[in-house]
Each structure stands twice: as C-alpha cells, then as structure tokens.
C-alpha positions as CSV (number, residue, x, y, z in Angstrom):
1,M,-31.9,4.5,8.6
2,I,-28.5,4.6,7.1
3,P,-25.6,3.9,9.0
4,I,-23.4,6.5,9.6
5,L,-20.5,4.8,7.9
6,E,-22.4,3.6,5.1
7,L,-23.6,7.1,4.5
8,V,-20.0,8.8,4.4
9,S,-18.8,5.9,2.4
10,T,-21.7,6.8,-0.1
11,L,-20.9,10.5,-0.2
12,F,-17.1,9.9,-0.4
13,E,-17.9,7.7,-3.5
14,A,-20.0,10.2,-5.0
15,G,-17.4,12.9,-4.7
16,R,-19.7,15.3,-2.5
17,I,-17.5,15.5,0.4
18,H,-13.3,15.0,0.4
19,S,-12.6,15.0,4.0
20,V,-14.1,12.9,7.3
21,R,-13.6,14.2,10.7
22,I,-14.2,11.0,13.4
23,D,-12.9,12.0,16.7
24,N,-9.6,13.5,16.9
25,S,-8.7,11.9,12.9
26,T,-9.3,13.1,9.4
27,F,-9.5,11.3,6.6
28,E,-9.0,12.5,3.1
29,R,-10.3,11.1,0.0
30,L,-7.8,10.4,-2.2
31,E,-7.6,9.5,-6.0
32,V,-4.7,7.2,-5.7
33,F,-3.5,5.3,-2.6
34,N,0.0,3.2,-2.3
35,Y,-1.0,0.3,0.1
36,L,1.8,-2.5,0.3
37,G,3.5,-1.6,-2.6
38,T,0.4,-1.7,-4.8
39,S,-1.6,1.1,-6.3
40,L,-5.0,1.4,-5.3
41,T,-7.5,4.1,-6.7
42,N,-10.9,5.5,-6.3
43,Q,-12.3,3.9,-9.7
44,N,-11.2,0.2,-8.8
45,S,-8.6,0.8,-12.0
46,I,-6.3,-2.3,-12.5
47,A,-4.6,-0.1,-15.5
48,E,-2.8,2.3,-13.1
49,E,-0.8,-0.4,-11.2
50,I,0.2,-2.1,-14.0
51,K,1.5,1.4,-15.1
52,S,3.3,1.8,-12.1
53,R,4.7,-2.0,-12.1
54,L,5.8,-1.4,-15.5
55,R,7.6,1.8,-14.3
56,L,9.1,0.1,-11.5
57,G,10.4,-2.7,-13.7
58,S,11.7,-0.4,-15.9
59,A,13.7,1.4,-13.4
60,C,15.1,-1.7,-12.2
61,Y,16.4,-2.8,-15.4
62,H,18.1,0.5,-16.1
63,S,20.0,0.4,-12.5
64,V,21.1,-3.0,-14.1
65,Q,21.7,-2.0,-17.6
66,N,25.4,-1.5,-17.6
67,L,25.4,-5.2,-16.9
68,L,23.2,-6.3,-19.1
69,S,24.5,-4.9,-22.0
70,S,28.4,-5.8,-20.7
71,R,30.5,-8.4,-22.9
72,S,32.2,-9.5,-20.1
73,V,29.0,-11.0,-18.3
74,S,27.8,-14.3,-19.9
75,K,24.1,-14.4,-21.4
76,N,23.1,-17.0,-19.0
77,L,24.2,-14.6,-16.2
78,K,22.0,-11.8,-17.6
79,I,19.2,-14.0,-17.9
80,K,18.9,-15.1,-14.5
81,I,19.6,-11.2,-13.6
82,Y,16.8,-10.6,-15.3
83,R,14.7,-13.5,-13.8
84,T,15.5,-12.6,-10.4
85,L,15.8,-8.7,-10.1
86,I,13.7,-7.4,-12.9
87,L,10.6,-9.9,-13.4
88,P,9.5,-10.1,-9.7
89,V,9.5,-6.2,-9.3
90,V,7.2,-6.2,-12.4
91,F,5.3,-9.6,-11.2
92,Y,4.5,-8.3,-7.8
93,G,0.6,-8.3,-7.2
94,C,-0.1,-9.6,-10.8
95,E,-2.5,-12.3,-9.5
96,T,-5.0,-9.6,-9.4
97,W,-4.8,-8.4,-12.9
98,L,-7.1,-8.6,-15.8
99,L,-5.3,-7.5,-18.6
100,T,-6.8,-6.0,-21.7
101,L,-4.6,-6.4,-25.2
102,R,-3.1,-3.1,-25.0
103,E,-1.5,-4.1,-21.3
104,E,-0.2,-7.1,-22.9
105,R,1.2,-5.3,-25.7
106,K,2.9,-3.2,-23.4
107,L,4.2,-6.1,-21.0
108,R,5.7,-7.7,-24.1
109,V,7.2,-4.6,-25.5
110,L,8.8,-3.9,-22.0
111,E,10.2,-7.7,-22.2
112,N,11.5,-7.6,-25.6
113,M,13.5,-4.2,-24.9
114,M,15.1,-5.7,-22.1
115,L,15.6,-9.0,-24.0
116,R,17.2,-7.1,-26.8
117,R,19.8,-5.2,-24.6
118,I,20.9,-8.9,-23.1
119,F,21.0,-10.4,-26.5
120,G,22.9,-7.5,-28.1
121,P,22.6,-6.8,-31.6
122,R,23.3,-9.6,-34.7
123,R,25.5,-9.1,-37.8
124,D,23.5,-9.4,-40.9
125,E,25.0,-12.4,-42.6
126,V,24.2,-10.6,-46.4
127,T,24.9,-7.3,-46.1
128,G,27.6,-7.3,-42.8
129,E,25.7,-5.0,-41.2
130,W,24.8,-5.0,-37.5
131,R,21.0,-4.9,-36.9
132,R,18.6,-5.4,-33.9
133,L,16.9,-8.6,-33.2
134,N,13.5,-9.1,-34.5
135,N,10.5,-10.6,-32.0
136,E,10.9,-14.1,-33.6
137,E,14.5,-14.3,-32.9
138,L,14.3,-13.2,-29.4
139,N,11.5,-16.0,-29.0
140,D,14.0,-18.7,-30.4
141,L,17.1,-17.3,-28.2
142,Y,14.3,-17.1,-24.8
143,P,12.2,-20.0,-25.2
144,S,11.1,-19.7,-21.6
145,Y,7.2,-18.6,-21.9
146,N,6.9,-14.8,-22.6
147,I,5.6,-12.4,-19.9
148,V,2.1,-12.3,-20.6
149,R,1.9,-16.1,-20.4
150,V,3.5,-16.3,-17.1
151,I,1.0,-13.9,-15.6
C-alpha cells in the first residue's frame, strides 16, 4: 500500500490535483516558488532561475548606471562598483547552475553591456568618430575572468 504522502506527491506531479488540505492547512500546487531568493519551478528548470538572476542583475545595474556613466568617477571605482554590487546579485546560487550555450551567451551579453557603460565609447583614430568598443577591446580593458568562467 502506498503511503498517503507519496500518493499526494504523485498526484501533484501529475497535475491531477491543485491543492491538498491537511488538518487546517491548505497546500497549493505552484508553477514557480521563490525560496530564499531562488526561483524553484515544478519542472526543476534552472533556466527560470538564471533569467531571474539576469533580471535582478540588470535592475541593480540600472540603479547605479548614472555612476557607471559619470566622467567624474574613475574607471577603477566603476569596476569595484560592478564587482561588489552587481556581480554578487547575478552570482547568487550559481553553484547549482548547469549552463547551456544560450544561457552562457545571455550572461556574456549582460556583462559586455555593463562593461561598455563603464569604459565608455572610443574615438576612432582614422575617422575621428565615436564608436562603441568591440568584445576584444573589452577583454583587453577588463582582463579579469569573464562572467561565465567565474561561474
């Protein structure tokens, strides 16, 4: 005979029931649940957690973007702000992530966007026009490991 908790768990997973009442408590089946700052899904998908971390890192970036684009703040201080405020928000819980190539690309895009804001545009020596930095130039200016390598 199957114990009652195993039966309830099986029915929850199968999607046949949406809530269970035990004594005076009701437990509902959720698609996504935040626990200790981490998004847990009923499908055990880490992709949702990574999307959530990217959104939170982007929100943190936007809260300090005036500092990162200011000419009165040194590049070293901007990098320290990036490393101490933004990266920990993105890295929270990354020890459990299994990254696909698509997710690695999203992480690199986020990092490059932030580094472009920190280092600013460059004046082209030939044409004299302002242009944004390409990825190789960013790697030369920020020699630390990229975000995917750190994870």
